[in-house]
N, C-alpha and C positions, 0 to 999 in steps of 0.2 A: 504493500497501497505508499502510495508516497502522501505523504503532508504537504503540503507548499502553504510556507507560513510569513509572518512579517514578527521578528523575531518582538517587536516593540508591545504588537495590537492585541488588547487585553483577550476578546478574544479568543482568539486563538491558545493563548496559556491558556485560558479552561478551558478548551478542545484538546490540547499537549493534557494535561493534565486527564482529563477523560478518558483519554485512550493507552494513558498512560496507568488507571484506575484500571481500567479493563484489559490490560494486560494482552492489547494488540499494537501487532507489532507492525511498524512504520517508518519509513524514511522519509528523515528533514529533507526540505529543500529552501533555502531563503529568497521571496519569492522578488526581492530587487535584486540580490545578486549573482538570481540563475532568474529572470524573467519570462515567465513561459512562455513558446513561439509562439510565432501565427498555426503553425502545421500540430502545432500540441494543441491549440484552444482548439484549430476546428475539429478535430479530433477528437478530442473533449466534452464541447458542444454538439455536435451529431452527435453520444455515445448516452450523452444525460439527458436529451428529452426535455431541456429544461429553456425557455427565452430566455436568447442572447444576452438583455438586458440583465438576466441575475450572476450573469458573469463580472457587472461592473458592481466598482467600489462608490456605490453610489453617494454613504455616506464622506467620500473621502476628500479631500480638499483639491486636489489636482481636479478628480469631475468637478465641482461646483468653479474652481477654477476657467478651466476649457467651455463652462457653460454646459455641458451633456446634454443634460435633461432636456435643452430644447436643438441641440443640433441633433442625438440619437436619431430622434424617429427621420430626420428624412436622409439617416446617411447609410448605405447598403451593407448587407452583414459583411461582405465581405471589408470594407470599409470601416466595418464595427472591432470586426477580432484584427485587422492593424494596428489600430489604435490601440487593443488590448495590447497587442504582441512589442509594443513600443514602449509603454512604463509597465512595471509591477505593481507599481500604486495604483493604475486605473482597474489593479482586479482585484476582485471581493477576495477575503478570504475567511479563514480558511480555505481550503483549495483539495480537495480527498480525492485520488482517482486511483480505482481497485481493480483491475480488468476494468467491466462494464460498469461500477460505478464510479459516480460520479459527483460530487457535491458542492457545493457554495454556502459557504456563513457554517453556521457552527446553532444546530438549536438540538438542543441532549434527547430529546423524543424522538428525532426522524435521526437522529444517529443511532439510536442505541434500536433503532427498530430495525435499518440494513445494514451493520456491518455487522451486527452481534452473529 
């Protein structure tokens, strides 16, 4: 299982504690130092079944600075994926990738149902 996080993110810290407490093995990846590539994001988006907007960190400063709330609806999926691949701070975290399972954000009940 791949656990993509920003270490200073409190939600990521909670998610990591939950994984550790439940003895779930994972490989840690720093989202800024090793930003997901366009190809990775495209693959994960297709596997996830989630709307592409769920991959954006909508509460992030960069998202707000770039005024993406207004711009995303007019952008193609291709443009949105390229944008996500350009900066890890735009990507919703934590991001879990385990085979066909892809989840963004941390909701304990959802994780408990899907990961265990």
